VONUSE-623343 format. One record per residue (C-alpha): chain; x negated, y negated, z negated; residue in three letters; residue number from 1. Coordinates in steps of 0.5 Angstrom, whole numbers, plus 2048, in hexadecimal, padded with zeros to 3 digits. Layout:
VONUSE-623343
[rec 'A',[X,Y,Z],'ala',NUM];
...
This chain:
VONUSE-623343
[rec 'A',[6A3,8E4,719],'unk',1];
[rec 'A',[6A1,8EA,715],'unk',2];
[rec 'A',[6A2,8F1,717],'unk',3];
[rec 'A',[6A7,8F2,710],'unk',4];
[rec 'A',[6AA,8EB,713],'unk',5];
[rec 'A',[6AC,8EF,719],'unk',6];
[rec 'A',[6AE,8F5,716],'unk',7];
[rec 'A',[6B3,8F1,712],'unk',8];
[rec 'A',[6B5,8ED,718],'unk',9];
[rec 'A',[6B7,8F4,71B],'unk',10];
[rec 'A',[6BB,8F7,715],'unk',11];
[rec 'A',[6BF,8F0,715],'unk',12];
[rec 'A',[6C0,8F0,71C],'unk',13];
[rec 'A',[6C3,8F7,71B],'unk',14];
[rec 'A',[6C7,8F6,715],'unk',15];
[rec 'A',[6CA,8F0,719],'unk',16];
[rec 'A',[6CB,8F3,720],'unk',17];
[rec 'A',[6CD,8FA,71D],'unk',18];
[rec 'A',[6D1,8F9,717],'unk',19];
[rec 'A',[6D3,8F2,718],'unk',20];
[rec 'A',[6D0,8EF,711],'unk',21];
[rec 'A',[6D2,8E8,710],'unk',22];
[rec 'A',[6CD,8E3,710],'unk',23];
[rec 'A',[6CC,8E2,709],'unk',24];
[rec 'A',[6CB,8E9,708],'unk',25];
[rec 'A',[6C5,8E9,70D],'unk',26];
[rec 'A',[6C2,8E3,709],'unk',27];
[rec 'A',[6C3,8E6,703],'unk',28];
[rec 'A',[6C0,8ED,705],'unk',29];
[rec 'A',[6BA,8E9,709],'unk',30];
[rec 'A',[6B8,8E5,702],'unk',31];
[rec 'A',[6B8,8EC,6FE],'unk',32];
[rec 'A',[6B4,8F0,703],'unk',33];
[rec 'A',[6AF,8EA,704],'unk',34];
[rec 'A',[6AF,8EA,6FC],'unk',35];
[rec 'A',[6AE,8F2,6FC],'unk',36];
[rec 'A',[6A8,8F1,701],'unk',37];
[rec 'A',[6A5,8EC,6FD],'unk',38];
[rec 'A',[6A5,8F0,6F7],'unk',39];
[rec 'A',[6A1,8F6,6FB],'unk',40];
[rec 'A',[69C,8F1,6FE],'unk',41];
[rec 'A',[69A,8EF,6F7],'unk',42];
[rec 'A',[699,8F6,6F5],'unk',43];
[rec 'A',[695,8F8,6FB],'unk',44];
[rec 'A',[69B,8FC,6FE],'unk',45];
[rec 'A',[69F,8FC,704],'unk',46];
[rec 'A',[6A5,8FF,707],'unk',47];
[rec 'A',[6A2,905,70A],'unk',48];
[rec 'A',[69E,907,704],'unk',49];
[rec 'A',[6A4,905,6FF],'unk',50];
[rec 'A',[6A6,90B,6FA],'unk',51];
[rec 'A',[6AB,90C,6F5],'unk',52];
[rec 'A',[6A7,909,6EF],'unk',53];
[rec 'A',[6A7,902,6F3],'unk',54];
[rec 'A',[6AE,902,6F4],'unk',55];
[rec 'A',[6AF,903,6EC],'unk',56];
[rec 'A',[6A9,8FE,6EB],'unk',57];
[rec 'A',[6AD,8F9,6EF],'unk',58];
[rec 'A',[6B4,8FA,6EC],'unk',59];
[rec 'A',[6B1,8FA,6E5],'unk',60];
[rec 'A',[6AD,8F3,6E7],'unk',61];
[rec 'A',[6B3,8F0,6E9],'unk',62];
[rec 'A',[6B7,8F2,6E3],'unk',63];
[rec 'A',[6B2,8EF,6DF],'unk',64];
[rec 'A',[6B3,8E8,6E2],'unk',65];
[rec 'A',[6BA,8E8,6DF],'unk',66];
[rec 'A',[6BD,8E9,6E6],'unk',67];
[rec 'A',[6C5,8EB,6E5],'unk',68];
[rec 'A',[6C6,8F2,6E6],'unk',69];
[rec 'A',[6CB,8F1,6EC],'unk',70];
[rec 'A',[6C5,8ED,6F0],'unk',71];
[rec 'A',[6C0,8F3,6EE],'unk',72];
[rec 'A',[6C5,8F8,6F1],'unk',73];
[rec 'A',[6C5,8F4,6F7],'unk',74];
[rec 'A',[6BE,8F3,6F8],'unk',75];
[rec 'A',[6BD,8FB,6F7],'unk',76];
[rec 'A',[6C3,8FC,6FC],'unk',77];
[rec 'A',[6BF,8F8,701],'unk',78];
[rec 'A',[6B9,8FC,700],'unk',79];
[rec 'A',[6BC,902,701],'unk',80];
[rec 'A',[6C0,900,707],'unk',81];
[rec 'A',[6B9,8FE,70A],'unk',82];
[rec 'A',[6B5,904,709],'unk',83];
[rec 'A',[6BB,908,70C],'unk',84];
[rec 'A',[6BA,904,712],'unk',85];
[rec 'A',[6B2,905,712],'unk',86];
[rec 'A',[6B3,90C,711],'unk',87];
[rec 'A',[6B8,90C,717],'unk',88];
[rec 'A',[6B3,908,71B],'unk',89];
[rec 'A',[6AD,90D,71A],'unk',90];
[rec 'A',[6A9,907,716],'unk',91];
[rec 'A',[6A9,90B,710],'unk',92];
[rec 'A',[6A9,913,70E],'unk',93];
[rec 'A',[6AD,913,708],'unk',94];
[rec 'A',[6B2,90E,704],'unk',95];
[rec 'A',[6AF,90C,6FD],'unk',96];
[rec 'A',[6B6,90A,6FB],'unk',97];
[rec 'A',[6B9,911,6FB],'unk',98];
[rec 'A',[6BB,912,6F3],'unk',99];
[rec 'A',[6BA,90B,6F1],'unk',100];
[rec 'A',[6BF,909,6EC],'unk',101];
[rec 'A',[6C2,902,6EC],'unk',102];
[rec 'A',[6C4,8FE,6E7],'unk',103];
[rec 'A',[6CB,8FF,6E4],'unk',104];
[rec 'A',[6CF,8F9,6E6],'unk',105];
[rec 'A',[6D4,8F7,6E1],'unk',106];
[rec 'A',[6DA,8F4,6E5],'unk',107];
[rec 'A',[6DF,8EF,6E2],'unk',108];
[rec 'A',[6E6,8F2,6E3],'unk',109];
[rec 'A',[6E9,8ED,6E8],'unk',110];
[rec 'A',[6EE,8E8,6E6],'unk',111];
[rec 'A',[6F5,8EA,6E8],'unk',112];
[rec 'A',[6FD,8E9,6E7],'unk',113];
[rec 'A',[702,8EE,6E5],'unk',114];
[rec 'A',[708,8EF,6E9],'unk',115];
[rec 'A',[70D,8EA,6E5],'unk',116];
[rec 'A',[708,8E5,6E6],'unk',117];
[rec 'A',[707,8E5,6ED],'unk',118];
[rec 'A',[70E,8E5,6EE],'unk',119];
[rec 'A',[70F,8DF,6EA],'unk',120];
[rec 'A',[70A,8DC,6EE],'unk',121];
[rec 'A',[70D,8DE,6F5],'unk',122];
[rec 'A',[714,8DB,6F2],'unk',123];
[rec 'A',[711,8D5,6F0],'unk',124];
[rec 'A',[70E,8D4,6F7],'unk',125];
[rec 'A',[715,8D6,6FA],'unk',126];
[rec 'A',[719,8D1,6F5],'unk',127];
[rec 'A',[714,8CB,6F8],'unk',128];
[rec 'A',[717,8CC,6FF],'unk',129];
[rec 'A',[71E,8CB,6FD],'unk',130];
[rec 'A',[71E,8C4,6FB],'unk',131];
[rec 'A',[718,8C1,6FF],'unk',132];
[rec 'A',[719,8BD,706],'unk',133];
[rec 'A',[715,8BB,70C],'unk',134];
[rec 'A',[70D,8BD,70C],'unk',135];
[rec 'A',[70E,8BF,704],'unk',136];
[rec 'A',[713,8C4,706],'unk',137];
[rec 'A',[70E,8C7,70B],'unk',138];
[rec 'A',[709,8C7,706],'unk',139];
[rec 'A',[70D,8CA,701],'unk',140];
[rec 'A',[70F,8D0,706],'unk',141];
[rec 'A',[708,8D0,709],'unk',142];
[rec 'A',[706,8D2,701],'unk',143];
[rec 'A',[70B,8D7,700],'unk',144];
[rec 'A',[709,8DA,707],'unk',145];
[rec 'A',[702,8DA,705],'unk',146];
[rec 'A',[703,8DD,6FE],'unk',147];
[rec 'A',[708,8E3,701],'unk',148];
[rec 'A',[703,8E5,706],'unk',149];
[rec 'A',[6FD,8E4,701],'unk',150];
[rec 'A',[700,8E9,6FC],'unk',151];
[rec 'A',[703,8EE,702],'unk',152];
[rec 'A',[6FD,8EF,705],'unk',153];
[rec 'A',[6F7,8EE,700],'unk',154];
[rec 'A',[6F3,8E9,705],'unk',155];
[rec 'A',[6ED,8E5,703],'unk',156];
[rec 'A',[6F0,8DE,703],'unk',157];
[rec 'A',[6EB,8DC,709],'unk',158];
[rec 'A',[6EE,8E1,70D],'unk',159];
[rec 'A',[6F5,8DF,70C],'unk',160];
[rec 'A',[6F4,8D7,70D],'unk',161];
[rec 'A',[6F0,8D8,713],'unk',162];
[rec 'A',[6F5,8DD,717],'unk',163];
[rec 'A',[6F6,8DB,71E],'unk',164];
[rec 'A',[6FD,8DA,721],'unk',165];
[rec 'A',[6FB,8E0,725],'unk',166];
[rec 'A',[6FB,8E5,720],'unk',167];
[rec 'A',[703,8E5,720],'unk',168];
[rec 'A',[703,8E8,727],'unk',169];
[rec 'A',[703,8EF,725],'unk',170];
[rec 'A',[707,8F3,721],'unk',171];
[rec 'A',[70B,8EE,71C],'unk',172];
[rec 'A',[70A,8F3,716],'unk',173];
[rec 'A',[702,8F3,716],'unk',174];
[rec 'A',[6FD,8EE,717],'unk',175];
[rec 'A',[6F6,8F0,71A],'unk',176];
[rec 'A',[6F1,8EC,716],'unk',177];
[rec 'A',[6EA,8EA,718],'unk',178];
[rec 'A',[6E6,8EB,711],'unk',179];
[rec 'A',[6DF,8EB,70F],'unk',180];
[rec 'A',[6DA,8EC,714],'unk',181];
[rec 'A',[6DF,8EC,719],'unk',182];
[rec 'A',[6E2,8F2,717],'unk',183];
[rec 'A',[6E9,8F3,719],'unk',184];
[rec 'A',[6EF,8F7,715],'unk',185];
[rec 'A',[6F6,8F7,715],'unk',186];
[rec 'A',[6FA,8F4,70F],'unk',187];
[rec 'A',[702,8F6,70E],'unk',188];
[rec 'A',[707,8F0,70D],'unk',189];
[rec 'A',[70D,8F2,708],'unk',190];
[rec 'A',[714,8EF,709],'unk',191];
[rec 'A',[713,8E9,705],'unk',192];
[rec 'A',[70D,8E7,708],'unk',193];
[rec 'A',[710,8E8,70F],'unk',194];
[rec 'A',[716,8E4,70D],'unk',195];
[rec 'A',[712,8DE,70A],'unk',196];
[rec 'A',[70D,8DE,710],'unk',197];
[rec 'A',[713,8DE,715],'unk',198];
[rec 'A',[716,8D8,711],'unk',199];
[rec 'A',[710,8D4,711],'unk',200];
[rec 'A',[70F,8D5,719],'unk',201];
[rec 'A',[716,8D3,71A],'unk',202];
[rec 'A',[716,8CD,716],'unk',203];
[rec 'A',[711,8CA,71B],'unk',204];
[rec 'A',[716,8CB,721],'unk',205];
[rec 'A',[71C,8C8,71D],'unk',206];
[rec 'A',[718,8C2,71A],'unk',207];
[rec 'A',[716,8BB,71C],'unk',208];
[rec 'A',[710,8BA,721],'unk',209];
[rec 'A',[70B,8B8,71B],'unk',210];
[rec 'A',[70D,8BF,718],'unk',211];
[rec 'A',[70D,8C3,71F],'unk',212];
[rec 'A',[706,8C0,721],'unk',213];
[rec 'A',[703,8C2,71A],'unk',214];
[rec 'A',[706,8C9,71B],'unk',215];
[rec 'A',[704,8CA,723],'unk',216];
[rec 'A',[6FD,8CB,723],'unk',217];
[rec 'A',[6F8,8D1,724],'unk',218];
[rec 'A',[6F8,8D2,71C],'unk',219];
[rec 'A',[6FE,8D6,719],'unk',220];
[rec 'A',[6FD,8D1,713],'unk',221];
[rec 'A',[6FA,8CB,716],'unk',222];
[rec 'A',[6F8,8C4,712],'unk',223];
[rec 'A',[6F4,8BE,713],'unk',224];
[rec 'A',[6EE,8C1,710],'unk',225];
[rec 'A',[6E7,8C1,714],'unk',226];
[rec 'A',[6E8,8C8,716],'unk',227];
[rec 'A',[6EF,8C7,718],'unk',228];
[rec 'A',[6F3,8CC,713],'unk',229];
[rec 'A',[6F5,8CC,70C],'unk',230];
[rec 'A',[6EF,8CC,707],'unk',231];
[rec 'A',[6ED,8D1,701],'unk',232];
[rec 'A',[6ED,8CB,6FD],'unk',233];
[rec 'A',[6F3,8C8,6FF],'unk',234];
[rec 'A',[6F7,8CE,6FE],'unk',235];
[rec 'A',[6F4,8D0,6F7],'unk',236];
[rec 'A',[6F6,8C9,6F5],'unk',237];
[rec 'A',[6FD,8CA,6F7],'unk',238];
[rec 'A',[6FD,8D1,6F4],'unk',239];
[rec 'A',[6FB,8CF,6ED],'unk',240];
[rec 'A',[701,8CA,6ED],'unk',241];
[rec 'A',[705,8CF,6EF],'unk',242];
[rec 'A',[703,8D3,6E9],'unk',243];
[rec 'A',[704,8CD,6E4],'unk',244];
[rec 'A',[70B,8CD,6E7],'unk',245];
[rec 'A',[70C,8D5,6E6],'unk',246];
[rec 'A',[70A,8D4,6DF],'unk',247];
[rec 'A',[703,8D7,6E0],'unk',248];
[rec 'A',[6FC,8D5,6DE],'unk',249];
[rec 'A',[6F9,8D2,6E4],'unk',250];
[rec 'A',[6F2,8D4,6E2],'unk',251];
[rec 'A',[6F5,8DB,6E3],'unk',252];
[rec 'A',[6F7,8DA,6EA],'unk',253];
[rec 'A',[6F3,8DA,6F1],'unk',254];
[rec 'A',[6F4,8DD,6F8],'unk',255];
[rec 'A',[6EF,8E2,6F6],'unk',256];
[rec 'A',[6F3,8E4,6F0],'unk',257];
[rec 'A',[6F9,8E5,6F4],'unk',258];
[rec 'A',[6F4,8EA,6F8],'unk',259];
[rec 'A',[6F2,8ED,6F2],'unk',260];
[rec 'A',[6F9,8EE,6F0],'unk',261];
[rec 'A',[6FB,8F1,6F7],'unk',262];
[rec 'A',[6F6,8F7,6F6],'unk',263];
[rec 'A',[6F7,8F8,6EF],'unk',264];
[rec 'A',[6FF,8F9,6F0],'unk',265];
[rec 'A',[6FE,8FD,6F6],'unk',266];
[rec 'A',[6F9,902,6F1],'unk',267];
[rec 'A',[6FE,902,6EB],'unk',268];
[rec 'A',[703,904,6F0],'unk',269];
[rec 'A',[6FF,90A,6F3],'unk',270];
[rec 'A',[6FB,908,6F9],'unk',271];
[rec 'A',[6F4,90B,6F9],'unk',272];
[rec 'A',[6EE,907,6F9],'unk',273];
[rec 'A',[6EC,908,700],'unk',274];
[rec 'A',[6F2,905,703],'unk',275];
[rec 'A',[6F2,8FF,6FF],'unk',276];
[rec 'A',[6EA,8FE,701],'unk',277];
[rec 'A',[6ED,8FE,708],'unk',278];
[rec 'A',[6F3,8F9,707],'unk',279];
[rec 'A',[6EE,8F5,703],'unk',280];
[rec 'A',[6E9,8F5,709],'unk',281];
[rec 'A',[6E3,8F7,704],'unk',282];
[rec 'A',[6DD,8FA,708],'unk',283];
[rec 'A',[6DB,8FF,702],'unk',284];
[rec 'A',[6E0,902,6FE],'unk',285];
[rec 'A',[6DB,900,6F8],'unk',286];
[rec 'A',[6DE,8F9,6F8],'unk',287];
[rec 'A',[6E5,8FC,6F8],'unk',288];
[rec 'A',[6E3,900,6F2],'unk',289];
[rec 'A',[6E3,8FA,6ED],'unk',290];
[rec 'A',[6EB,8FC,6ED],'unk',291];
[rec 'A',[6EA,903,6EA],'unk',292];
[rec 'A',[6EC,900,6E3],'unk',293];
[rec 'A',[6F3,900,6E6],'unk',294];
[rec 'A',[6F2,907,6E8],'unk',295];
[rec 'A',[6EF,909,6E1],'unk',296];
[rec 'A',[6F5,906,6DE],'unk',297];
[rec 'A',[6FA,909,6E2],'unk',298];
[rec 'A',[6F7,910,6E1],'unk',299];
[rec 'A',[6F7,90F,6D9],'unk',300];
[rec 'A',[6FE,90D,6DA],'unk',301];
[rec 'A',[700,913,6DE],'unk',302];
[rec 'A',[6FD,917,6D9],'unk',303];
[rec 'A',[700,914,6D3],'unk',304];
[rec 'A',[707,914,6D6],'unk',305];
[rec 'A',[707,91B,6D9],'unk',306];
[rec 'A',[702,920,6D5],'unk',307];
[rec 'A',[705,924,6D0],'unk',308];
[rec 'A',[6FF,923,6CB],'unk',309];
[rec 'A',[700,91B,6CB],'unk',310];
[rec 'A',[707,91C,6C8],'unk',311];
[rec 'A',[70A,91E,6C1],'unk',312];
[rec 'A',[703,91C,6BE],'unk',313];
[rec 'A',[6FF,920,6C3],'unk',314];
[rec 'A',[702,927,6C1],'unk',315];
[rec 'A',[707,92B,6C5],'unk',316];
[rec 'A',[70C,931,6C4],'unk',317];
[rec 'A',[70A,938,6C5],'unk',318];
């Protein structure tokens, strides 16, 4: 193993141990840093003598290959963090990435639903529970519970579906969620979500043995899948069926869209970006900034409705 490979391994070990970086992040960073070191070797340069011009040349070269702005930004981020590590470890004396501007990423606005559309979706899920019987009733009540919880908490669908029953051991008003990288956070449950959850849990105690056997496992939302809990694919299919029943375009509805709706509706009603970041479990607030269009629209509306110059054709009485 070369010295560069050993150094990259040390850096990635640090990311994993100290920052809880996910395996796919480690894999992506390894690829990016190996590509960068290969670039330096082709130009008879090394990590020790790398200069700002080398970073600029690397970014320009990667850009000329047609690499997407998001991928290019990730590569530059990996190189930046790598050199910060090298400086901290005393392996290089100066950080050549300082002052390097990254590519401008044009993020598409997240797909979302308005409050009325979410209400219609939840109402359709609640209506299902009225007429269903037996196992179908359990599935209907489970779907209603899942939608209420997803919209109330903004959890990733993978976090919601893999909740262990032990998560209910604490305060019923909040859940402790283990998210990406093993990071834990608290998410609140509103009253409708708590009622839907309690209804789902009580069903297992009052129903026949087949239903009780399904509910009484270590998972909060168990199924016969290989993982033992409800799969993302199955829930997504059910959600699209509910969208049709609610009169919504099923192509606009997915578990992730409900997560977007949670964040967008909070911001639209005055929540600050940092709080939404914590509720969503984003490690970096730059990820949450995709929702800033909501803040911008709210500020525009605020000025339009309350600023005196925005009224009466822009004139005021003096």
